[in-house]
Steps between C-alpha positions, in 0.01 A plus 500: 500500500235381240436864421875571433528176301214611272633857473864436457530134408544174703849494675608824329634622828781246463629693203600762756468877505651801682476439866398847548180448312394237769616731773282773346198268477542390873522869605193595293291211646609563857438875476164441344406265779651743759281764352184303575451309177476134574455362151684581174226649266649321192496148642270512801775325695664621824762752469697315764475183291634678202785638706580160639503344166738771376727430797488126432612565135778737623634245749508244218688744269753554778542137577516384130681809366211574267430850351688823534624591847462864458499584882665836566858460625568152367770428253240421234337839566839673423523302165139624418595855578803472280269401208258779554527841356653760733248684712574802716495403867380723771732611763408294815590789726233713351181515710204350314298828541783707347398686180639368184839625385517631149 
């Protein structure tokens, strides 16, 4: 955590952030490890240690109601969607390999 404290500031994680940012970091680190890369090139630390740290922060956020719970399907996510500009949504019944409709 010393690297993060130097890069982002000591205890800055207690200010909160979008939960999806941490989920994304967890996924990137686990996928990098799964792909055969044991150590994060930026820090030299274990990808699994980074993932564990992100999960610990996420658990703290959930327990203390810190940050922005932007998980898909939550009430808060619906509020975030209401604030976002309207985006066309794909038809879920359309196969992923279907050509785009114009």
